[in-house]
Residue, then its C-alpha position, 0 to 999 in steps of 0.5 A: m412753513t407757508s404763512v397765512l399772509d402769503l395765502a392772502p395776496a390774491a384777495p387780501v380780505v379774510p371774512v371772519v365767520v361766526i357759524e351758529d348752524a353748521s348746515d349754513a357753512v357750505p352755502l356760505a363758504r361757496a358764496l364767499v369763494a364765488g365772490g372772490l374771498p377764498l380765505i375763510e376764518v371760522t371762529l371757534r365761538t359756537p358749538a357748530a364751529l368745528d362741524a362747520i370747518r369739517a364741512v367746508a374742508a370736505e365740500v368746498p374745494g375752492a375754500v381755504v378754511g381756517a379757525g379763528t378765536v383759537v385760545s388754547p392748545a386743545h382748540a388748535a388740535d381740534a381745529v386741525t383735526a377738523g380740517a383747518r388749514f390755518l389758525v388765528s388767535p386773538g392773543w397768545t401765550d407761550a403754551l398757545l404759541e407752541s401748540m400753534h407752531g407744532s400744529g403743522v399749519p400756518f398761524l397768526p398769533g394776535v397782538s395789540t401792543t408793541s411789546e407783544v410784537v417784539a416778544l413774537l419777533e424774539r421767538g421768530v414769528t413775523d406774521m401776526k394778527f393785530f386785534p382789536a384793530q380799531a380800538a387798539g389804535g388803527v391805521p396810525y398805530l400800525k403805521s407807527l410800528g412800521g418804522p422801528l419794526p419793519q419786519a413785522r407783518f399784520c392782518p388787522t381785524g376788529g372794527i374794520s369796514l369796507a370804508s376803512a379797509p383801504a387805508y389799512l391795505s395801503l400800509p406796507n406792513v399790512a398784508c390783509v385785513g379781517g372783517t365781517w362787513m360782507l356777512p351782515p346779520d340780516a343776510l345770514a338770518a335770511r340765508d341770502w347767499g346771493r347778497v353775501e356773494t355780492l358783498a364778498r365781490e365788493a370786498a375782493g375788489l379792494a385788492r385791485q384798487 
């Protein structure tokens, strides 16, 4: 199965999107894709999330839309049915891990401790979300994990900004970062998709630095 992290090298920043109104999903996704961020994580935090995933999957061919905040087997099943092409969880249990593994799409289970990383490695999972990245130790923590556990690869998410992202992306065990900085609340409220595209292009440029 292709890894979520293998989808990221062309633009290793994954926008983490919270959709309140499903009608915003398509223009928002188009702006992100136009800015060079085709890998889009729509969090399952709102009632509009599944409809948003469904719309982006159907109407934005350049987007690779996935579901975030997957915290139950039902979430995994519903997201894939809606058209999600990858799954991301903030943490994991054996039941959740089994459901994501059986979903047929790539997935990133969330970790924040060394023991969780080792437990996933025991289960054959090498690609993980590190969350909440800044609060859980940030760049120094991930750098420390690289010594004893070089086989683990991460997409850190949580508290990352345009300024801090390059330090994460410089680590050999970091394949991508997740963030919301290219989706400022005032731009979303105003439906200023041009600004979103500009910020997305700035974020996508981090890959080339």
